[in-house]
Steps between C-alpha positions, in 0.01 A plus 500: 500500500765555760227547759333173399831319519566637849160378612565156364841490673339603829237227465763237415715612796202488735405154383860385543504636850177321582635175363820529696306588816272202441804275477723653765259589778357150550856360501609759757196423716566129458866542601393694809250224589767233446740681726230535764402134468865392544545729794190367674604140426844564652338656803266202541798260477661677797198437728407186694296250295201530733503880515173679385726773362663244276167386358402867445830582328467203267145601407618849424787367292257289292277800449789706380613218273152473347528868398825430325371218278491717190875549503704384202773366730343169598830377654474769771147381574635147531757615752240686702274197490788284620587727789140502617476119478822464696376736769185291515699182548434359152849447353382253239270762350776760518741273315235418238432870440867572443556195280214621275653848472695622200877515469531863618516386864821311437712812548309635798681422831187555711295275283771233502532516879121472541495214255779321689311537829193350346688205354678442828175485692365233263819297549633567151854573623679486161267766349531707819879507481482583124285806569696607807814493288324706232399748775859528630369390840831381651560825693146492638552156650843588640347803670204294619748259665682790661175652629400164644838479676441838660162370631645161606254327265727214414257287302407794278866574461568141394221508240621827344863383500413169327312683230792746458744210463283336234487831311872575535711210629813709454396756768704459813260711702211263416695199629600695812138596565391138485780390730421776748134394507588131537748593774205607715252235382730199492848592633615134491404461130788428265325720242574806716874466473477379138318820398755711688777323309323582171470866601864501600609356161286742303592834663797718420402777742727502805235656728238246397753215525566611860126480566481148354801379699357652818168322441679175439685542825179583689334184374796288603522667839131423556583136422774507763783491239685784663849449356364494145287806570796698633700417186225637284470815705876552461466465122220755501712748697786454255268562202330805652699639792250781568199267520393485864282190465770226482695673779194496729420142398857394574495660843160350594607151385828539691305565816319170450792293379792647695358697795851547637562739209236741624738791497583448132132465417424826686765680298356373173155617601629845581660506155162400349329793668773738376443372147119484520324681787172343372627146585254439781619140543844627604353732768285213633805269508706756691223540752487122539875487570475775763205320666689168498771648712253654746521855360131589481574871471740430205234291330239772541749750358548291188124483449474877550774565243341258252160668532664843473633394164192297400201671656221268606650201325267210590783243529695711749185585690411130520847409628498789745162397632622139559810640671285705736292188574814298584611781736160495669413850388151406399347843446778596258472159333126537445537856372782407260338188367177692439703754304664220300152368418399842373796533256528138384317415175604137440255235611753250644674769704168642619409155630832469684462839661146429604612170662779683689242753627261224607774317688594798717409439865217717630631776723 
């Protein structure tokens, strides 16, 4: 009897194992296929729209997705579908797939972000903002704006900053990012200074307040409002005495507005370098002062010191190349501008360096 019972128990256990395997293995395979489909869709989205590799990656993503159709989690299938449709340039289909999904995607940040992108591309802004908020996307757009600043992509920076402001109007850094972008795109625009005022009113961080005040001063100086600019730089120095930016800005504006105070400006620039050896604008300004009084050797020395502290910095190399050209040292100018071209990554600066190279007289 005991032997018979043991056999029955073994049979039941074996059957249970088979049932569990029948349930779990397809789900595991389906999950793997879903992950692979999502990965291929993400890869396809990173490629140019006319790339054969993009077409191939999308086909592979669809094949993987087809193998996952037996999964119980239909919402994950909807997300994978949507990502493929977005990569294919079909945002309306992507949005429709996500709208038809069940409620489990509501708490998924990746799904919400994908959904927002789809709604944005079909001009459904209110739904896009709703899903970006659900995804907690504010930091993403702030960082996107900052990355665009580093690349001097001012229109992209403006777009990201405007979305960030819509998501979180209380964020001072979002208003600052928009103002910074507009300061390059439309420096005379009243919106530039208005956004800087909003950033200034919203921040309580002294270091960031100094940055905002400095940017306000830079915009005003570019408009020829030198006295107002100097007042703002002074405020920034009071708020953050160890911030080199307003000190350098003040000195450079002083050289334009009150050239007789060149000695004072030079002292402030030396202070900036002592505070921040990475302040390449201060090195370039000191070289300019030396050159203006006929001291070419002194100017060259400031460039040398700046590049010693900031190896191969493209701005310093560009300024040094132009200095060599003004001195008639054409071989050094060509060599230095070529080096600047190698290390520069921003499109607008690359164009300026290329123009300077093209304008060099033939030897």
